[in-house]
C-alpha positions in Angstrom: 0.0 0.0 -0.1 2.6 2.5 0.9 4.7 1.6 -2.1 1.7 2.1 -4.2 1.1 5.6 -2.6 4.8 6.5 -3.2 4.9 5.4 -6.8 1.9 7.6 -7.5 3.5 10.3 -5.8 6.6 10.0 -8.0 4.7 9.5 -11.3 2.3 12.4 -10.9 4.9 15.0 -9.1 5.8 17.5 -11.5 9.6 17.9 -12.1 11.0 20.2 -9.1 7.9 19.2 -7.4 7.9 18.1 -3.6 7.2 14.7 -2.0 7.4 14.4 1.9 7.3 11.3 3.6 6.8 11.5 7.8 6.2 8.7 10.2 5.2 9.2 13.6 5.0 6.3 16.5 1.9 6.2 18.5 1.9 3.6 21.3 1.7 0.3 19.3 0.6 2.1 16.3 2.9 4.0 13.2 1.4 6.6 11.4 2.8 7.5 7.8 1.7 10.6 6.0 2.6 11.1 2.5 2.0 14.5 0.5 3.1 15.7 -2.6 2.3 18.9 -4.8 0.7 16.9 -7.6 -2.7 17.2 -9.3 -4.0 15.0 -6.2 -7.1 12.9 -6.5 -10.7 13.8 -7.3 -13.4 13.2 -4.8 -15.1 10.8 -7.2 -12.0 8.6 -6.9 -11.4 9.0 -3.5 -14.7 6.8 -2.9 -13.4 3.9 -5.1 -9.7 4.1 -3.1 -11.7 3.9 0.1 -13.9 1.1 -1.0 -10.9 -0.8 -2.1 -9.0 -0.4 1.1 -12.3 -1.6 3.1 -12.6 -4.7 0.9 -8.9 -5.8 1.3 -9.1 -6.0 5.2 -12.2 -8.4 5.0 
């Protein structure tokens, strides 16, 4: 999952753009934040991504 997000950030961030990856440990959890200044994902497509992740967990 993280590799796919970073791969997309590399593909869709324009030349000279910025990709930031941060991690934070909280108790037994690690939070990963990946941000870039590419075009982003449309609200319509975000719904499909969430649905895909939920179905992978089941």
